[in-house]
FIKE-570918 format. One line per 10 residues: number of its first residue (from 1); their letters; for each residue x, y, z of C-alpha. Coordinates in nm, 3 decimals. Example, Ala and Ser with C-alpha at 12.3 -4.5 7.8 and 13.67 -1.06 7.14 Angstrom:
<pts>
1 = as = 1.230 -0.450 0.780 ~ 1.367 -0.106 0.714 .
</pts>
This chain:
<pts>
1 = missvtpaag = 6.708 -2.416 0.003 ~ 6.629 -2.040 -0.007 ~ 6.278 -1.942 -0.117 ~ 6.287 -1.563 -0.070 ~ 6.485 -1.262 0.048 ~ 6.344 -0.940 0.198 ~ 6.433 -0.675 0.102 ~ 6.564 -0.782 -0.238 ~ 6.773 -0.467 -0.284 ~ 7.002 -0.246 -0.080 .
11 = stgggtlvtl = 7.274 0.017 -0.078 ~ 7.601 -0.037 -0.265 ~ 7.774 0.053 0.063 ~ 7.623 -0.253 0.228 ~ 7.475 -0.258 0.578 ~ 7.122 -0.358 0.472 ~ 6.964 -0.617 0.704 ~ 6.796 -0.887 0.491 ~ 6.581 -1.182 0.595 ~ 6.623 -1.514 0.415 .
21 = tgsnfiqpsa = 6.342 -1.771 0.430 ~ 6.367 -2.132 0.314 ~ 6.438 -2.474 0.465 ~ 6.717 -2.685 0.621 ~ 6.903 -2.383 0.761 ~ 7.071 -2.617 1.014 ~ 7.406 -2.496 1.154 ~ 7.482 -2.258 0.863 ~ 7.851 -2.181 0.829 ~ 7.836 -1.903 0.571 .
31 = vrfgpilats = 7.603 -1.660 0.393 ~ 7.742 -1.510 0.073 ~ 7.634 -1.218 -0.146 ~ 7.786 -1.339 -0.468 ~ 8.138 -1.443 -0.368 ~ 8.147 -1.204 -0.070 ~ 8.059 -1.318 0.281 ~ 7.782 -1.138 0.464 ~ 7.910 -0.883 0.716 ~ 7.729 -1.093 0.979 .
41 = ftavsatqit = 7.435 -1.334 0.997 ~ 7.207 -1.496 1.258 ~ 7.036 -1.835 1.224 ~ 6.689 -1.754 1.361 ~ 6.543 -2.099 1.287 ~ 6.568 -2.386 1.040 ~ 6.362 -2.173 0.803 ~ 6.496 -1.821 0.863 ~ 6.829 -1.638 0.864 ~ 6.897 -1.264 0.901 .
51 = avappgngtv = 7.211 -1.128 0.739 ~ 7.384 -0.791 0.696 ~ 7.470 -0.724 0.332 ~ 7.835 -0.643 0.257 ~ 7.925 -0.363 0.010 ~ 7.870 -0.455 -0.355 ~ 7.743 -0.361 -0.702 ~ 7.488 -0.489 -0.949 ~ 7.279 -0.802 -0.894 ~ 7.428 -1.097 -0.705 .
61 = qitvttqggt = 7.307 -1.436 -0.585 ~ 7.271 -1.492 -0.211 ~ 7.357 -1.847 -0.096 ~ 7.367 -2.028 0.238 ~ 7.626 -2.296 0.323 ~ 7.565 -2.570 0.585 ~ 7.710 -2.914 0.655 ~ 7.467 -3.039 0.391 ~ 7.618 -2.820 0.121 ~ 7.544 -2.486 -0.046 .
71 = sngvaysyag = 7.189 -2.375 -0.125 ~ 7.042 -2.238 -0.442 ~ 7.086 -1.864 -0.501 ~ 6.826 -1.583 -0.480 ~ 6.879 -1.250 -0.651 ~ 6.977 -0.938 -0.455 ~ 7.042 -0.603 -0.622 ~ 7.279 -0.332 -0.510 ~ 7.110 -0.003 -0.580 ~ 7.285 0.327 -0.613 .
81 = apaltgispt = 7.173 0.602 -0.378 ~ 6.893 0.813 -0.529 ~ 6.992 1.161 -0.642 ~ 6.763 1.457 -0.711 ~ 6.836 1.718 -0.974 ~ 6.514 1.920 -0.977 ~ 6.162 1.986 -0.842 ~ 5.866 2.159 -1.008 ~ 5.695 2.366 -0.888 ~ 5.932 2.489 -0.621 .
91 = tgpasggtvv = 5.665 2.652 -0.400 ~ 5.315 2.578 -0.278 ~ 5.060 2.680 -0.013 ~ 5.114 2.605 0.354 ~ 4.802 2.389 0.344 ~ 4.982 2.141 0.119 ~ 4.812 1.951 -0.160 ~ 5.043 2.071 -0.438 ~ 5.151 1.799 -0.682 ~ 5.525 1.833 -0.746 .
101 = tltgtnllaa = 5.744 1.650 -0.997 ~ 6.086 1.531 -0.879 ~ 6.359 1.447 -1.133 ~ 6.687 1.265 -1.071 ~ 6.845 0.919 -1.085 ~ 6.802 0.583 -0.909 ~ 6.442 0.668 -0.818 ~ 6.280 0.344 -0.933 ~ 6.261 0.167 -0.596 ~ 6.183 0.472 -0.383 .
111 = tavrfgavsa = 6.022 0.388 -0.049 ~ 5.970 0.739 0.089 ~ 5.949 1.103 -0.016 ~ 5.986 1.364 0.257 ~ 5.930 1.738 0.272 ~ 6.171 1.823 0.550 ~ 6.088 1.565 0.818 ~ 5.728 1.513 0.697 ~ 5.637 1.236 0.456 ~ 5.459 1.332 0.134 .
121 = tsftvvsatq = 5.081 1.284 0.146 ~ 5.132 1.036 -0.140 ~ 5.377 0.972 -0.421 ~ 5.406 0.779 -0.748 ~ 5.727 0.642 -0.902 ~ 5.690 0.726 -1.270 ~ 6.032 0.598 -1.378 ~ 6.391 0.567 -1.261 ~ 6.427 0.941 -1.324 ~ 6.088 1.083 -1.214 .
131 = itavappgsg = 5.853 1.080 -0.914 ~ 5.534 1.279 -0.858 ~ 5.444 1.360 -0.496 ~ 5.168 1.548 -0.312 ~ 5.313 1.804 -0.071 ~ 5.197 1.775 0.292 ~ 5.110 2.086 0.494 ~ 5.412 2.281 0.612 ~ 5.581 2.617 0.648 ~ 5.896 2.797 0.542 .
141 = avqvtvtgpg = 6.169 2.643 0.327 ~ 6.230 2.266 0.344 ~ 6.448 2.010 0.168 ~ 6.268 1.741 -0.031 ~ 6.443 1.402 -0.022 ~ 6.380 1.056 -0.166 ~ 6.472 0.733 0.018 ~ 6.529 0.405 -0.164 ~ 6.718 0.081 -0.114 ~ 7.041 0.266 -0.194 .
151 = gtsngvaygy = 6.984 0.525 0.077 ~ 6.850 0.876 0.097 ~ 6.906 1.133 -0.174 ~ 7.037 1.483 -0.152 ~ 6.770 1.749 -0.089 ~ 6.611 1.997 -0.327 ~ 6.455 2.318 -0.197 ~ 6.077 2.364 -0.169 ~ 5.914 2.671 -0.017 ~ 5.580 2.690 0.164 .
161 = vpvpvpvvsg = 5.396 3.015 0.089 ~ 5.192 3.153 0.382 ~ 4.815 3.145 0.314 ~ 4.634 3.470 0.396 ~ 4.343 3.475 0.639 ~ 4.023 3.503 0.430 ~ 3.833 3.833 0.446 ~ 3.457 3.865 0.394 ~ 3.354 4.210 0.270 ~ 2.987 4.150 0.181 .
171 = vspgqgpaag = 2.693 3.911 0.175 ~ 2.401 3.937 -0.069 ~ 2.117 3.923 0.004 ~ 2.173 4.035 0.361 ~ 1.866 3.860 0.493 ~ 1.649 3.557 0.427 ~ 1.375 3.333 0.565 ~ 1.409 3.163 0.901 ~ 1.367 2.830 0.724 ~ 1.689 2.891 0.530 .
181 = gntvtltgsg = 1.735 2.741 0.186 ~ 1.805 3.065 0.000 ~ 2.131 3.111 -0.191 ~ 2.358 3.396 -0.077 ~ 2.676 3.528 -0.240 ~ 2.980 3.610 -0.025 ~ 3.242 3.851 -0.161 ~ 3.588 3.918 -0.023 ~ 3.940 3.778 -0.064 ~ 4.148 3.473 0.021 .
191 = ftgvtvvrfg = 3.863 3.229 -0.046 ~ 4.077 2.969 -0.224 ~ 4.071 2.643 -0.027 ~ 3.787 2.748 0.207 ~ 3.657 2.440 0.388 ~ 3.384 2.582 0.614 ~ 3.116 2.851 0.583 ~ 2.919 2.934 0.898 ~ 2.604 3.133 0.969 ~ 2.656 3.209 1.335 .
201 = avnvtsftvv = 2.758 2.874 1.486 ~ 2.586 2.665 1.217 ~ 2.790 2.511 0.938 ~ 2.652 2.549 0.586 ~ 2.588 2.207 0.426 ~ 2.617 2.333 0.068 ~ 2.854 2.597 -0.067 ~ 3.070 2.656 -0.377 ~ 3.400 2.841 -0.393 ~ 3.350 3.027 -0.722 .
211 = satqitavap = 3.683 3.208 -0.709 ~ 3.933 3.356 -0.464 ~ 3.688 3.647 -0.419 ~ 3.345 3.481 -0.432 ~ 3.154 3.200 -0.259 ~ 2.790 3.097 -0.304 ~ 2.626 2.928 -0.007 ~ 2.281 2.796 0.084 ~ 2.173 2.952 0.412 ~ 2.084 2.706 0.689 .
221 = pgsgavqvtv = 1.774 2.761 0.909 ~ 1.818 3.022 1.181 ~ 1.677 3.323 1.361 ~ 1.769 3.681 1.439 ~ 2.096 3.841 1.332 ~ 2.408 3.623 1.285 ~ 2.765 3.669 1.163 ~ 2.868 3.488 0.844 ~ 3.230 3.364 0.850 ~ 3.449 3.140 0.633 .
231 = tgpggtsngv = 3.740 2.919 0.734 ~ 4.027 2.828 0.505 ~ 4.391 2.722 0.521 ~ 4.485 3.067 0.651 ~ 4.233 3.070 0.935 ~ 3.883 3.207 1.000 ~ 3.764 3.535 0.850 ~ 3.592 3.831 1.004 ~ 3.212 3.815 1.020 ~ 2.948 4.006 0.822 .
241 = aygyvaapvp = 2.589 4.045 0.938 ~ 2.302 3.837 0.802 ~ 1.943 3.862 0.929 ~ 1.682 3.590 0.947 ~ 1.331 3.715 0.869 ~ 1.020 3.527 0.979 ~ 0.837 3.427 0.658 ~ 0.458 3.470 0.631 ~ 0.234 3.163 0.607 ~ 0.104 3.121 0.250 .
251 = vltsvspgqg = -0.270 3.172 0.190 ~ -0.484 3.009 -0.082 ~ -0.803 3.174 -0.209 ~ -0.905 2.962 -0.510 ~ -0.827 2.673 -0.744 ~ -0.924 2.654 -1.111 ~ -1.049 2.420 -1.239 ~ -1.191 2.284 -0.916 ~ -1.225 1.927 -1.035 ~ -1.052 1.666 -1.248 .
261 = pvgggttvtl = -1.026 1.294 -1.321 ~ -0.920 1.035 -1.062 ~ -0.628 0.952 -1.292 ~ -0.476 1.294 -1.223 ~ -0.290 1.497 -1.485 ~ -0.509 1.808 -1.466 ~ -0.316 2.137 -1.451 ~ -0.475 2.364 -1.192 ~ -0.404 2.727 -1.109 ~ -0.384 2.817 -0.740 .
271 = agsdltgata = -0.440 3.180 -0.642 ~ -0.349 3.333 -0.310 ~ -0.075 3.530 -0.138 ~ 0.278 3.479 -0.002 ~ 0.335 3.182 -0.234 ~ 0.698 3.272 -0.316 ~ 0.941 3.002 -0.206 ~ 0.677 2.727 -0.195 ~ 0.843 2.392 -0.136 ~ 0.542 2.161 -0.164 .
281 = vtfgstpats = 0.189 2.144 -0.306 ~ -0.028 1.857 -0.182 ~ -0.367 1.721 -0.287 ~ -0.491 1.574 0.039 ~ -0.181 1.388 0.155 ~ -0.042 1.328 -0.195 ~ 0.223 1.561 -0.343 ~ 0.139 1.729 -0.675 ~ 0.298 1.555 -0.972 ~ 0.478 1.885 -1.036 .
291 = ftvvsatqit = 0.427 2.253 -0.966 ~ 0.560 2.593 -1.072 ~ 0.562 2.911 -0.862 ~ 0.451 3.173 -1.116 ~ 0.448 3.463 -0.870 ~ 0.378 3.549 -0.507 ~ 0.007 3.515 -0.587 ~ -0.006 3.222 -0.829 ~ 0.109 2.860 -0.857 ~ 0.032 2.610 -1.131 .
301 = avappgatgp = 0.029 2.244 -1.026 ~ -0.041 1.909 -1.192 ~ -0.290 1.701 -0.994 ~ -0.171 1.353 -0.892 ~ -0.403 1.050 -0.914 ~ -0.664 1.034 -0.636 ~ -0.983 0.871 -0.514 ~ -1.331 0.992 -0.612 ~ -1.441 1.279 -0.389 ~ -1.310 1.607 -0.244 .
311 = vqitvtgpgg = -0.959 1.675 -0.114 ~ -0.793 1.984 0.027 ~ -0.507 2.140 -0.169 ~ -0.241 2.303 0.049 ~ 0.085 2.486 -0.018 ~ 0.389 2.468 0.210 ~ 0.643 2.750 0.210 ~ 0.914 2.894 0.434 ~ 0.650 3.030 0.672 ~ 0.448 2.711 0.707 .
321 = tsngvtyfyv = 0.152 2.539 0.541 ~ -0.147 2.726 0.398 ~ -0.516 2.678 0.446 ~ -0.683 2.431 0.210 ~ -0.899 2.485 -0.099 ~ -1.132 2.210 -0.216 ~ -1.063 2.006 -0.529 ~ -1.293 1.724 -0.645 ~ -1.171 1.403 -0.802 ~ -1.436 1.293 -1.050 .
331 = giptltgaap = -1.482 0.926 -1.138 ~ -1.465 0.822 -1.503 ~ -1.820 0.833 -1.645 ~ -1.987 0.510 -1.758 ~ -2.295 0.457 -1.976 ~ -2.516 0.153 -1.932 ~ -2.799 0.227 -2.175 ~ -2.968 0.459 -2.424 ~ -3.347 0.474 -2.472 ~ -3.464 0.477 -2.736 .
341 = algpvaggnt = -3.164 0.314 -2.906 ~ -3.307 0.398 -3.250 ~ -3.398 0.724 -3.416 ~ -3.448 0.903 -3.747 ~ -3.154 1.001 -3.967 ~ -3.275 1.359 -3.941 ~ -3.214 1.349 -3.565 ~ -3.421 1.559 -3.328 ~ -3.547 1.280 -3.103 ~ -3.473 1.287 -2.729 .
351 = vtltgtnllg = -3.262 1.001 -2.598 ~ -3.229 0.917 -2.228 ~ -2.882 0.799 -2.125 ~ -2.828 0.608 -1.801 ~ -2.498 0.536 -1.626 ~ -2.273 0.662 -1.343 ~ -2.056 0.969 -1.268 ~ -2.245 1.182 -1.522 ~ -2.252 1.506 -1.319 ~ -2.062 1.794 -1.475 .
361 = atavrfgavn = -2.090 1.651 -1.826 ~ -1.947 1.892 -2.082 ~ -2.041 1.704 -2.399 ~ -2.254 1.419 -2.532 ~ -2.148 1.278 -2.867 ~ -2.326 1.057 -3.121 ~ -2.021 0.909 -3.289 ~ -1.804 1.216 -3.355 ~ -2.099 1.458 -3.364 ~ -2.209 1.655 -3.058 .
371 = atsftvvsat = -2.569 1.618 -2.946 ~ -2.792 1.904 -3.058 ~ -2.848 1.972 -2.687 ~ -2.837 1.780 -2.361 ~ -2.945 1.811 -1.997 ~ -2.772 1.651 -1.697 ~ -3.066 1.520 -1.494 ~ -2.859 1.352 -1.222 ~ -2.534 1.163 -1.164 ~ -2.700 0.865 -1.333 .
381 = qitavappgs = -2.907 1.023 -1.613 ~ -2.869 1.260 -1.909 ~ -3.126 1.348 -2.175 ~ -2.984 1.440 -2.514 ~ -3.130 1.546 -2.849 ~ -2.983 1.331 -3.127 ~ -2.816 1.518 -3.413 ~ -2.864 1.402 -3.775 ~ -2.667 1.089 -3.867 ~ -2.666 0.749 -4.029 .
391 = gtvqitavtp = -2.589 0.386 -3.946 ~ -2.500 0.271 -3.597 ~ -2.284 0.501 -3.383 ~ -2.153 0.497 -3.024 ~ -2.294 0.752 -2.782 ~ -2.036 0.882 -2.530 ~ -2.046 1.135 -2.247 ~ -1.756 1.366 -2.155 ~ -1.712 1.493 -1.798 ~ -1.420 1.633 -1.597 .
401 = ggtsngvpyt = -1.354 1.268 -1.509 ~ -1.290 1.172 -1.871 ~ -1.483 1.017 -2.159 ~ -1.724 0.729 -2.098 ~ -1.756 0.401 -2.278 ~ -1.992 0.400 -2.577 ~ -2.346 0.263 -2.606 ~ -2.488 0.191 -2.953 ~ -2.747 0.408 -3.124 ~ -2.886 0.330 -3.469 .
411 = yvavpvltsl = -3.011 0.585 -3.721 ~ -3.319 0.451 -3.904 ~ -3.431 0.574 -4.249 ~ -3.791 0.699 -4.303 ~ -4.009 0.398 -4.411 ~ -4.151 0.391 -4.766 ~ -4.470 0.209 -4.885 ~ -4.485 0.105 -5.250 ~ -4.805 -0.108 -5.271 ~ -5.090 -0.279 -5.087 .
421 = sptggpliag = -5.247 -0.618 -5.153 ~ -5.540 -0.623 -5.168 ~ -5.613 -0.255 -5.216 ~ -5.970 -0.284 -5.089 ~ -6.207 -0.491 -4.877 ~ -6.536 -0.505 -4.684 ~ -6.656 -0.258 -4.425 ~ -6.603 -0.511 -4.148 ~ -6.263 -0.583 -3.991 ~ -6.057 -0.890 -4.064 .
431 = ttvtlfgsgl = -5.910 -0.857 -4.410 ~ -5.536 -0.932 -4.414 ~ -5.358 -0.664 -4.610 ~ -4.996 -0.699 -4.719 ~ -4.792 -0.376 -4.721 ~ -4.484 -0.369 -4.944 ~ -4.204 -0.112 -4.927 ~ -3.868 -0.053 -4.750 ~ -3.744 0.031 -4.402 ~ -4.027 -0.168 -4.244 .
441 = tttstvlfgt = -3.821 -0.381 -3.998 ~ -3.874 -0.148 -3.702 ~ -4.243 -0.074 -3.773 ~ -4.413 0.035 -3.451 ~ -4.760 0.137 -3.583 ~ -4.983 0.068 -3.884 ~ -5.269 0.316 -3.933 ~ -5.578 0.291 -4.151 ~ -5.674 0.655 -4.150 ~ -5.638 0.739 -3.782 .
451 = tptsftvvsd = -5.713 0.388 -3.661 ~ -5.421 0.170 -3.549 ~ -5.441 -0.199 -3.618 ~ -5.255 -0.518 -3.542 ~ -4.970 -0.614 -3.772 ~ -4.681 -0.854 -3.826 ~ -4.337 -0.756 -3.958 ~ -4.236 -1.024 -4.205 ~ -3.918 -0.854 -4.334 ~ -3.778 -0.513 -4.406 .
461 = iwvtaiapsg = -3.996 -0.495 -4.722 ~ -4.309 -0.675 -4.604 ~ -4.563 -0.618 -4.329 ~ -4.906 -0.782 -4.296 ~ -5.186 -0.594 -4.120 ~ -5.550 -0.665 -4.029 ~ -5.774 -0.399 -4.183 ~ -6.002 -0.248 -3.915 ~ -6.371 -0.184 -3.979 ~ -6.478 0.149 -4.118 .
471 = pagpvnvrvt = -6.719 0.332 -4.347 ~ -6.727 0.275 -4.721 ~ -6.475 0.468 -4.926 ~ -6.104 0.526 -4.944 ~ -5.875 0.549 -4.637 ~ -5.500 0.629 -4.619 ~ -5.271 0.351 -4.494 ~ -4.929 0.439 -4.350 ~ -4.669 0.293 -4.111 ~ -4.458 0.450 -3.838 .
481 = tpggtsnslv = -4.101 0.344 -3.734 ~ -3.830 0.513 -3.525 ~ -3.723 0.663 -3.860 ~ -4.055 0.848 -3.895 ~ -4.390 0.801 -4.072 ~ -4.417 0.666 -4.425 ~ -4.604 0.796 -4.726 ~ -4.972 0.691 -4.756 ~ -5.136 0.437 -4.987 ~ -5.513 0.418 -5.045 .
491 = ytrvaapgi = -5.722 0.126 -4.919 ~ -6.093 0.132 -5.024 ~ -6.377 -0.022 -4.817 ~ -6.673 -0.144 -5.026 ~ -7.019 -0.201 -4.882 ~ -7.175 -0.546 -4.936 ~ -7.439 -0.562 -5.211 ~ -7.803 -0.549 -5.100 ~ -8.119 -0.714 -5.248 .
</pts>
């Protein structure tokens, strides 16, 4: 039995050596290509026979005959020799790389495309009448041929065009920093296909061939005067001079603002000199979130997050790293208390705020309203004058570190007295007087004239007080709360009758 044949096609003129694989190839007496005996064959083993194909046409069945009989058949095709009728384009550079299209016949099973004696860099069989191939490097006029199972085709002419040696006529700018990194423009001719740009003996790692007359390249680090050259398919160009200039070390003189929150995000302006070409801005050891070189004397940078306390901002440029300027990371302020936590709706009372990270406060707010005024006493204390307001609001403090949490503050209305019961009593102390009115919940003082007395707050509309002793006659009674002092009502002391 035959399981395969390699190759499965060959020339119509015969002569192709094929290998048959299968089983029971014991003492074969004949190998046939269709009805025609193989030109010769060799029994290699019980599973392999090599045979030379006789001349033929079309597709035939190969069979093997032994004492056991005749095997199954496997297909073998006689292929006509490939023939070429055209090539496009007909010329290309000596460096190769040109994609050419070959047209002809019997191209379907092509196994090789050659430009003279050199195989194509690659090729693709498009159809029985077309192949595309990439020309290898070469010179002069060559014949392009295609080889397939049917043999090798006739040749079609292809000409290699000599590539000129590139010429560099100018470089701009003609100098740059020793650290490299600046973009220079080379002008000249013959730049197509350039593969190397050198500054002295150093290869450029980044360059772009813009056209046959222009190349842009990023200068590598270097020193002194060097020759810039380019290498292409035609060879290496002449050199043009380029000078490396030692760059000055950048200097910083100030930063504004000089502080910001630990969460970062503050845009600061750095002033100094020789800041052009800055490649890094760092806050301590942390790179800025972003930065922009505005001019040789100014950079704007966005502060990264940091820890509470001072850091040194530095700028690195082609000439090195600058001195440092101090920037403070300010912790987010916190408030822990407000005293008093109550005050009149008219405002004006002084409130003491306690907390942390309060230095540098720029605002104190009662709800959405700024304090009438405030004083930063220390990192843990601020005194603020309450503005007018109503209800309960949250007091917050704003610093370069951000806005604090809120602590409650309640605006209290001025108390009002509407009646007393009783309205009079003896000269001696001890009479319980009930005061009726409104806004009495936060009563802090009850006065009979100028004399304070003990009292009990029963509700917002009801306070009981013990009338103090005093001379006969009327006396004004009033109450005081964080909202202010009430109106007065008259209480009359009456002397005891005498006999």
